[in-house]
C-alpha positions in Angstrom: 4.0 4.7 17.5 6.4 2.0 18.5 9.7 1.8 16.9 9.1 -1.6 15.5 6.0 -0.1 14.1 7.8 3.1 12.1 10.4 0.6 10.8 8.0 -1.3 9.5 5.7 1.1 7.9 9.0 2.7 6.5 9.8 -0.2 4.9 6.2 -0.9 3.0 6.0 2.6 1.8 9.5 1.7 0.2 8.4 -1.7 -1.1 5.1 -0.6 -2.1 6.8 2.0 -4.4 9.2 -0.8 -5.9 6.7 -2.8 -6.5 4.6 0.0 -8.5 7.6 0.3 -10.7 9.1 -3.6 -10.6 8.0 -4.0 -14.6 10.9 -2.0 -15.7 12.9 -4.5 -13.8 14.2 -4.8 -10.0 17.5 -2.7 -10.3 15.9 0.2 -12.3 12.6 0.0 -9.9 15.3 0.4 -7.2 17.2 3.4 -8.6 14.3 4.8 -9.3 12.9 4.4 -5.6 15.9 5.7 -4.4 15.8 9.0 -6.4 12.0 9.8 -5.6 12.8 9.2 -1.9 15.9 10.8 -1.4 17.6 7.6 0.0 20.5 5.6 -1.0 20.0 2.6 -3.7 21.5 0.5 -1.1 18.8 1.9 1.7 16.2 0.8 -0.8 17.4 -2.4 -0.7 17.3 -3.4 2.6 14.1 -2.3 3.1 12.7 -4.2 0.1 14.4 -7.3 1.8 12.6 -6.2 5.2 16.7 -5.8 6.9 15.9 -1.9 8.2 16.5 -1.9 11.7 16.6 2.1 12.5 14.5 4.9 10.7 14.9 8.6 11.9 11.9 10.4 12.8 12.9 12.8 9.8 13.6 10.2 7.5 10.0 8.5 7.8 8.4 11.9 7.5 9.8 12.5 4.3 9.5 9.2 2.9 5.7 9.2 4.1 5.0 12.7 2.7 6.5 11.5 -0.7 4.3 8.6 -1.0 1.1 10.3 0.0 1.8 13.0 -2.6 2.1 10.1 -5.1 -0.7 8.3 -3.9 -2.7 11.8 -4.6 -1.0 12.5 -7.9 -2.5 8.8 -9.0 -5.8 9.5 -7.8 -5.9 12.3 -9.6 -4.7 10.7 -13.2 -7.0 8.1 -12.4 -9.8 10.5 -11.4 -9.0 12.1 -14.8 -9.3 9.3 -16.6 -12.7 8.1 -15.7 -14.0 11.5 -16.4 -12.8 11.1 -20.2 -14.3 7.7 -20.3 -17.3 8.9 -18.9 -17.4 11.6 -21.7 -16.6 9.1 -24.2 -19.3 6.8 -23.6 -22.1 9.7 -22.9 -21.0 10.7 -26.2 -21.2 7.1 -28.1 -24.8 7.1 -26.1 -25.9 10.1 -27.4 -24.3 10.2 -30.8 -25.7 7.6 -32.2 -22.7 5.1 -32.4 
């Protein structure tokens, strides 16, 4: 993987997390994402503005691992919500509602 690909992926992963929290305000999203990834707020802002020039392998791996874990957790939550909805719909169909 080339260096530019690594730093682009790094920035994209950070930007995706910022975007998912942006409803609370951009400043708050930067703070939360910095805490989530173990980065400084300044580093998160630089990634948001695509100003990152270098990324260490350890830094990239840590962000990647946290991002994957976050996506898996969201996937599990959505699957749970689908199961609950399906159960409610089954009850409604069979329960004479």
